[in-house]
Structure formats: C-alpha cells, structure tokens
C-alpha positions in Angstrom: 0.0 0.0 0.0 1.3 3.4 -0.9 2.4 5.7 2.0 3.1 8.8 0.0 1.0 11.9 -0.7 0.3 12.2 -4.4 1.7 15.4 -5.9 -0.5 17.9 -7.8 1.3 16.8 -10.9 0.2 13.2 -10.3 -3.3 14.4 -9.5 -3.6 16.4 -12.7 -2.3 13.4 -14.6 -4.8 11.1 -13.0 -7.8 13.4 -13.4 -8.5 12.7 -17.1 -7.9 9.0 -16.5 -10.5 9.0 -13.7 -12.9 10.9 -16.0 -12.4 8.2 -18.6 -13.1 5.5 -16.0 -16.3 7.3 -14.8 -17.5 7.6 -18.4 -16.8 3.9 -19.1 -18.8 3.0 -15.9 -21.6 5.3 -17.1 -21.7 3.5 -20.4 -22.0 0.2 -18.6 -24.9 1.7 -16.6 -26.6 3.0 -19.8 -26.4 -0.4 -21.4 -28.8 -1.6 -18.7 -30.7 1.7 -18.4 -31.8 1.5 -22.0 -33.0 -2.1 -21.9 -36.7 -2.3 -22.5 -37.4 -4.8 -19.8 -38.1 -3.7 -16.2 -34.9 -3.2 -14.2 -34.6 -5.8 -11.5 -34.2 -4.3 -8.0 -32.7 -6.0 -5.0 -32.5 -4.4 -1.5 -29.5 -4.1 0.7 -29.3 -4.5 4.4 -30.2 -0.8 4.9 -33.2 -1.3 2.5 -31.6 0.9 -0.2 -32.1 -0.3 -3.7 -29.4 -2.2 -5.7 -29.5 -3.0 -9.4 -27.4 -4.8 -11.9 -26.2 -1.4 -13.1 -24.7 -0.6 -9.7 -22.8 -3.9 -9.8 -21.6 -3.5 -13.4 -20.3 0.0 -12.7 -18.7 -1.1 -9.4 -16.8 -4.0 -11.1 -15.6 -1.9 -14.0 -14.3 0.9 -11.6 -12.6 -1.5 -9.3 -10.8 -3.2 -12.2 -9.7 0.0 -13.8 -8.5 1.6 -10.5 -6.5 -1.6 -9.7 -4.6 -1.0 -13.0 -4.1 2.7 -12.6 -3.1 2.8 -8.9 -2.6 -0.8 -7.7 -1.3 0.3 -4.3 -4.2 2.6 -3.4 -7.1 0.9 -1.7 -10.7 1.5 -2.6 -13.8 2.1 -0.5 -16.9 1.6 -2.6 -20.5 1.6 -1.7 -20.8 -2.0 -3.1 -17.7 -3.2 -1.1 -18.0 -1.2 2.1 -17.4 -4.0 4.6 -13.8 -3.0 5.3 -13.3 -2.6 9.1 -12.1 0.6 10.6 -9.1 -1.3 12.0 -7.9 -1.5 8.4 -9.2 1.8 7.0 -7.7 3.9 9.8 -4.2 3.1 8.4 -4.9 4.2 4.9 -3.0 7.4 4.1 -5.0 7.8 0.9 -7.8 5.9 -0.7 -10.3 6.0 -3.6 -13.9 6.6 -2.5 -16.5 5.4 -5.0 -20.2 5.4 -5.5 -20.7 3.4 -8.7 -24.3 4.6 -9.2 -25.4 7.5 -7.0 -29.1 8.1 -7.3 -30.3 4.5 -7.8 -33.8 5.8 -7.1 -33.4 8.2 -10.0 -32.1 5.4 -12.2 -35.2 3.3 -11.3 -37.5 6.2 -12.0 -35.6 6.8 -15.3 -35.3 10.5 -14.8 -31.7 10.6 -15.8 -30.5 12.3 -12.6 -28.0 9.7 -11.5 -24.2 9.8 -11.4 -20.9 7.9 -11.1 -18.8 9.4 -8.3 -15.1 8.8 -7.8 -13.0 10.8 -5.3 -9.4 10.5 -4.0 -9.1 11.0 -0.3 -5.7 12.0 1.1 -5.1 12.5 4.9 -8.9 12.4 5.4 -9.8 15.1 2.9 -11.0 14.8 -0.8 -8.4 16.2 -3.2 -9.6 14.9 -6.5 -13.2 14.2 -7.6 -15.2 13.2 -10.7 -19.0 13.1 -11.1 -20.3 11.8 -14.4 -23.9 12.0 -15.3 -24.3 9.5 -18.2 -27.8 10.5 -19.4 -27.0 14.2 -19.3 -23.6 13.6 -21.0 -21.9 15.8 -18.4 -18.7 15.2 -16.4 -17.7 17.4 -13.5 -14.2 17.1 -12.2 -11.7 18.9 -9.9 -8.4 18.8 -8.3 -8.0 20.8 -5.1 -5.9 23.8 -5.9 -6.2 23.4 -9.7 -9.8 24.3 -10.2 -13.1 22.7 -11.2 -14.4 21.9 -14.6 -17.3 20.5 -16.6 -17.2 18.7 -19.9 -20.4 18.2 -21.8 -21.4 16.8 -25.2 -22.9 19.5 -27.5 -25.6 19.1 -30.2 -22.9 18.2 -32.8 -21.5 15.4 -30.6 -18.4 17.3 -29.6 -17.2 17.5 -26.1 -16.7 21.0 -24.8 -14.9 21.7 -21.5 -14.9 24.8 -19.3 -13.9 26.0 -15.9 -16.8 26.4 -13.4 -17.0 28.8 -10.5 -19.5 29.0 -7.6 -21.4 32.3 -7.5 -22.9 34.2 -4.6 -26.3 35.8 -5.3 -26.2 39.3 -6.4 -28.2 42.0 -4.7 -31.9 41.5 -5.3 -31.5 38.1 -6.8 -33.4 35.2 -5.1 -31.3 32.7 -3.3 -31.3 29.5 -5.4 -31.5 26.6 -2.9 -31.1 23.1 -4.2 -32.7 20.1 -2.5 -33.3 16.4 -3.0 -35.8 15.1 -5.5 -36.2 11.7 -3.8 -35.6 12.3 -0.1 -37.9 14.4 2.1 -35.9 16.7 4.4 -37.6 17.6 7.7 -36.4 21.0 8.7 -36.2 22.4 5.2 -39.0 24.8 5.8 -37.0 26.4 8.6 -34.0 26.8 6.2 -36.2 28.4 3.5 -37.7 30.8 6.1 -34.2 32.4 6.5 -34.4 33.4 2.8 -37.6 35.3 2.1 -36.6 35.6 -1.5 -35.6 32.2 -2.7 -36.1 29.7 -5.5 -36.1 26.0 -4.7 -34.5 23.7 -7.2 -35.0 19.9 -7.0 -32.4 17.5 -8.5 -31.2 14.0 -7.7 -27.9 12.5 -6.6 -24.7 14.4 -6.2 -25.7 16.8 -9.0 -26.8 19.1 -6.2 -23.1 19.7 -5.4 -22.5 20.4 -9.1 -25.2 23.0 -9.3 -23.6 25.0 -6.6 -20.1 24.5 -8.1 -21.2 25.8 -11.5 -23.1 28.8 -10.2 -26.6 27.5 -11.0 -27.5 27.4 -7.3 -26.2 29.2 -4.3 -27.0 26.9 -1.4 -27.4 23.1 -0.8 -28.5 22.3 2.8 -28.6 18.5 3.4 -30.8 17.8 6.4 -30.6 14.0 6.4 -28.2 11.1 6.3 -25.8 10.5 3.5 -22.8 8.2 3.3 -19.1 9.2 2.6 -19.3 7.9 -1.0 -22.3 10.1 -1.6 -20.3 13.3 -0.9 -16.6 12.8 -1.4 -16.5 13.8 -5.1 -19.1 16.5 -4.8 -17.2 18.0 -1.8 -13.9 18.6 -3.7 -15.7 19.8 -6.9 -17.6 22.4 -4.8 -14.6 23.5 -2.8 -12.3 23.7 -5.9 -15.0 25.9 -7.5 -14.9 28.3 -4.6 -17.8 27.0 -2.5 -17.6 26.0 1.2 -18.7 22.6 2.6 -19.3 22.2 6.3 -20.4 19.1 8.3 -22.4 19.3 11.5 -20.7 17.6 14.5 -17.5 16.4 12.7 -14.2 17.3 14.2 -10.9 16.6 12.3 -10.7 15.2 8.8 -14.2 14.5 7.5 -13.3 11.4 5.5 -11.0 9.6 7.9 -13.3 8.2 10.6 -15.0 5.0 11.6 -18.6 6.2 11.0 -19.4 6.0 7.3 -22.6 8.0 7.6 -22.6 11.8 7.4 -24.8 14.0 9.5 -26.3 17.3 8.2 -24.1 19.4 6.0 -24.2 22.7 4.0 -22.7 23.6 0.7 -22.6 27.3 0.1 -21.3 29.6 -2.6 
C-alpha cells in the first residue's frame, strides 16, 4: 500500500484518466438503463435499492483503479465492509459510488451519477462526477480548479472552468434540494431566505449546481454516506464554495462512521 502523498502533478495526470473510467462506468450503466425490460431491483441490508447497473459499474471501476493505482485501496458503496481497524491506516484511498441516485435510475429521470474521489489524509483532493444521461462530467483537483465537460448538439465534447457564485443584490437565493428524499427542517431553512427559488435535483448533481453557479446553497438535512459526498465535496470546494459538516471534528473522511450528518454547501 502506498504511503506517499500524491503530488498535484500526479493528481492532474490522474484526473483525465479518472474521468475516462467514470464515463466507461456510465456507459455500462446506460447499457442496462436503455434495456426495454423492467430493471430488477434488490434491496441491501439498509433497504436501499441495488440494481445490476450498480454492480456492473462497481466491477468496472474496481478493475480500472487496480490497474491505474494498484497500491491505493478503494472504499466503494458496493464493497464497504472494510473494518475501521484496516481503514484507519490508509494514508489515501479511492472513495467510489458506482451509481449515485439509484432511485433516479429506477425512475428513469436521468439524474444519477458515477462518483469517484481520492481522499488524502482524510480530505478529498480529486473528484469526478459523471452524469451518463446528461452527458456531463464534472471534475476537480483541489488547488487546480473545477471543470465541466459536456457533449454538444454536434456530438463534440466542450470543457470549461466552473465557479461558484454568490447571489447578487436583489437576486433570489437559489436553494437546491433532493428530488427523492424528504428533508424535515427544510421549511426552517427556507424561512431564512424570504426571496428564494427552490431547485429539485437528484444525486450528487446538487453539489455540481452550486459548483457551476446554477444554485447558491445546498443544505442537506438528512443522512448520506461518505461515498455520496466525497467527489461533490472537492468539486464544490475547488469551484470556490464551502462545505461544512455538523458535528464532525478533524478530517471529515478519515473516521470510523461511514454515515454523514447534516451538512451545508454554500457559494
């Protein structure tokens, strides 16, 4: 297992390769998404849904990461049974959600993503979020900026830098929330902003809307897991937003508990 801290040069070299892996995983998901028959759904121990698409993406990502960085361990939603006694000794690791937004996948609304992040010393330093149906790939390296690549009408991929934006005077605060998870307490948050516009979107795309300036605030008032947030965290921060977790002291991604509490992403 590697004990070094990757340099920014290494991270910048890895970023396009991780984007390629995420896109390949997205293609594996789409091959199942576009099948005419009903998607078979299993349920995990926590009653969250699991599909063949989750497993296909997981297997592809694990295989490709083992080739790219064989000495860096991986914590994936579909292989999360690694004890803290092992994880606490990882100086860095890949954090993967092969299909974030399985409920969106099942509903076929297109708002699901592939999330891959690199965690170093307990903090995310590289992240990729790929939305296969939307043909968008968000990416970032901490200190080097955040980007989005999307396929245009002519089938060409266009890339640009993205930047979080605070609301200008007189502009409603654009607040992004979950499409599939009710959030008790959201009314109290909205009451703080008499002029606001509420945007509903699935999966980690909520981080991306803040990162690209389409939204100003993402308050999460309910449980998520580390793999739900790692990639979005670094993309938002690299774009100039802030991410704060309630009740977490020290590195947010080097802890025994895999579940996050409430958090806020703000431009």
